[in-house]
N, C-alpha and C positions, 0 to 999 in steps of 0.2 A: 505493500499499500504506499503509494508517494502521496505525501502531503506537502504543501507549500512551506510553512512555516509554524513552528511551534508557539503556542499561546494565542495563535490568532482565532478568531470567533468561530470561523466555518470548522477549523480543524480541532476545536475544543468540544465540538458536536460530533462531528465523523468519528474519530477514533472511539470515543464510548459506545458508539453504536455499534463499532465492530467488536467491541469487547463484550457486549450484550449478546453477540451470536456467537462467541468462542465455542460453546459446545457444538454448535451446527458445523462450524468450521473443523473441529476434530472428529467430528463423526463422518466428515468428507476426507478425511485425510491429510488434512492441511496443516501447514505451519504458518503462522501469520507473521509478519515482520513489517514494521512501519518505517519509511525512510524519508530524511528530510535534509536539506542542507545544514540545518541548524548544528552547533557543536554537540558532542557526546553529552556534555554537561547540560545543556539547555534541554536537551531530549529526555535526559534522565529526570530533571525536575519537572519536565511537562509530563511524562509519565507518571510520576507520584502524585502530582495535583489533579488530574483528571481521572486517575485510578485503573490505569490500564496494565495488564500483567505481561503482554506481549512486547519483544524487544523494539525500541525505536532506534534505529541505526543512523548515524551521522553520514551523510555525503557531503561533507565540508570542501571537499575539492571538487565536486559536482560531476565526477566521472560517471558514476551509476545513472543518475539523472539522465546524462547526456547518452550514454550507451543505450538506453532504454527508449530515447526520442520525447522525453518530457520536459528537459530542462528550457525554461523561458530565459533565453541569454540577456533579454533586455531587462528583466527584472531580478535575475541572478537567482532565482529558485525554480524548483520543479513544479509542473501543473498536477492537478489531483487526478491521480491515476490508480488503478489495480491490475496486476498482472498474476497471472496462474501459471507457474512453470512446471512441469510434471517430472516424474523420478528421474527420466532421462536426459533432464535439462532443456527439453523443449518447451518453447512458448506455447501454452494451451489455451490461453485466454487472456483478453487484454479490454479495458474500458477507460478510455484516457479523454478527458475534457479539456478543451482550450478555455472554457469558462472555469475560472477558481472557484466560483460558488456553486458549481454542480457537482453534487458528490456521487460518485458511482453506487450503483445499487448492490447490498449486499446479497439480495436474494438471488441476482442474476449470477453473481460470482458463485454462490454455493451450488445454483443448480449446474453452472459450467461444472464445478468440481465433482460433482455427483456423477456427472456424464461420463467423466474421464477413468471411471472405474470399468 
C-alpha cells in the first residue's frame, strides 16, 4: 500500500481501514506493507498514533515509488496505490490513482487476492 505522507488527513483514515480488514487479508494469504517517502521514524510514530500493526516502510530515497510508477516527481511523494505481488514475485493486481484523495478499494483488492488461489 503506497500512501503519500504520514499524518496527512486521508492517510490517517485509509490505513486504519486497512487495519480493520487485516483478518480478511490474512485469510487471503496476504502480507500487508505500507510504503511512503517519510522517514522510518515518522512512519513508526504514525503507525503508533493511528494504531496499525502492519509495517510502514520508508521509501526515503523514492526508488521504490519510482519503480512502481507511482512517484509524483513534482510533489516529491508517491500517489495513493495498492499492489498485490504473488509468491513468484509477479504483479498480480494494481490500483493506482492520480487523485491523492481517491482511496483504492480494500474489497476489490481482497477479491483479487482470493482469486489468486
